[in-house]
matplotlib code that plots the C-alpha trace (Angstrom):
import matplotlib.pyplot as plt

x = [25.4, 22.7, 19.9, 16.5, 14.2, 10.5, 8.3, 5.2, 1.8, -1.7, -5.0, -7.6, -9.5, -6.3, -5.5, -8.8, -8.4, -4.8, -6.2, -8.6, -5.9, -4.2, -0.8, 1.2, -0.3, 0.3, 4.0, 4.3, 2.9, 5.2, 8.2, 7.2, 6.7, 10.0, 11.7, 10.2, 11.2, 14.4, 13.1, 9.4, 9.2, 11.0, 8.3, 5.0, 2.8, 0.9, -2.8, -4.4, -6.6, -5.9, -3.2, -2.6, 0.0, -0.5, 1.8, 1.4, 1.7, 0.6, -3.1, -3.5, -2.9, -2.1, -3.0, -0.5, 0.1, 3.8, 4.8, 8.3, 8.8, 7.9, 9.3, 6.0, 4.4, 0.6, -1.2, -4.8, -6.3, -5.5, -7.6, -7.8, -6.9, -10.3, -12.1, -9.5, -10.2, -14.0, -14.7, -17.7, -15.9, -13.1, -15.3, -17.1, -14.2, -12.3]
y = [-8.6, -6.6, -5.0, -6.2, -3.3, -3.9, -2.2, -0.2, -0.4, 0.7, -1.0, 1.2, 1.7, 2.8, 5.2, 6.8, 7.0, 8.4, 11.1, 12.4, 13.0, 16.4, 17.0, 16.9, 13.6, 12.2, 13.2, 11.6, 8.4, 8.4, 9.1, 6.1, 3.8, 4.7, 4.0, 0.5, -0.6, -2.3, -4.4, -4.0, -6.7, -4.4, -1.7, -3.5, -5.6, -8.6, -8.5, -11.2, -13.5, -11.6, -12.0, -8.3, -6.3, -2.7, 0.3, 3.3, 6.8, 9.2, 8.7, 6.8, 3.2, 1.5, -2.1, -3.9, -7.2, -8.1, -10.5, -11.6, -13.7, -10.9, -8.1, -6.1, -4.1, -3.6, -0.9, -2.3, 0.3, 3.6, 5.2, 6.9, 4.4, 4.5, 3.5, 1.5, -1.8, -1.7, -5.3, -4.4, -1.6, -3.9, -6.7, -4.4, -3.0, -6.4]
z = [-4.3, -6.3, -4.4, -5.4, -6.1, -6.2, -8.7, -7.4, -9.1, -8.0, -8.6, -10.4, -6.9, -5.2, -8.0, -7.5, -3.8, -4.3, -6.6, -4.1, -1.4, -1.1, -2.7, 0.5, 1.6, -2.0, -1.7, 1.6, 0.2, -2.8, -0.6, 1.7, -1.1, -2.7, 0.7, 0.9, -2.6, -1.4, 1.6, 2.0, 4.6, 7.0, 6.8, 6.4, 8.9, 7.8, 8.4, 10.4, 8.5, 5.2, 2.6, 2.4, 4.3, 5.8, 5.6, 7.8, 6.5, 9.2, 9.8, 6.5, 5.8, 2.5, 2.0, -0.2, -1.9, -2.1, -4.9, -3.9, -7.0, -9.4, -7.2, -7.3, -4.4, -5.5, -3.7, -3.2, -1.1, 0.5, 3.3, 6.7, 9.5, 10.9, 7.6, 5.5, 7.3, 6.7, 5.5, 3.6, 1.6, 0.8, -0.3, -2.6, -4.4, -5.1]

ax = plt.figure().add_subplot(projection="3d")
ax.plot(x, y, z, "-o")
ax.set_aspect("equal")
plt.show()
């Protein structure tokens, strides 16, 4: 049985957030995303009342959309755990 490997893509907003992080944190995020490409559902948690999922990378959270039919993990938002869930900020950037 072949393993299904998901592709990873970033929204423009998530790309900007990623580019502002230090190199060590960027590498941790890349390593974590690479690790979840085979079975993302084993690593993510569904957000309550929201179609997105969250992925923990240290003190940072990645908000993701997982399209199982197209095998795509879309990184929607990257932020510190204390700020990433701010509803006003998320609504502004969508």
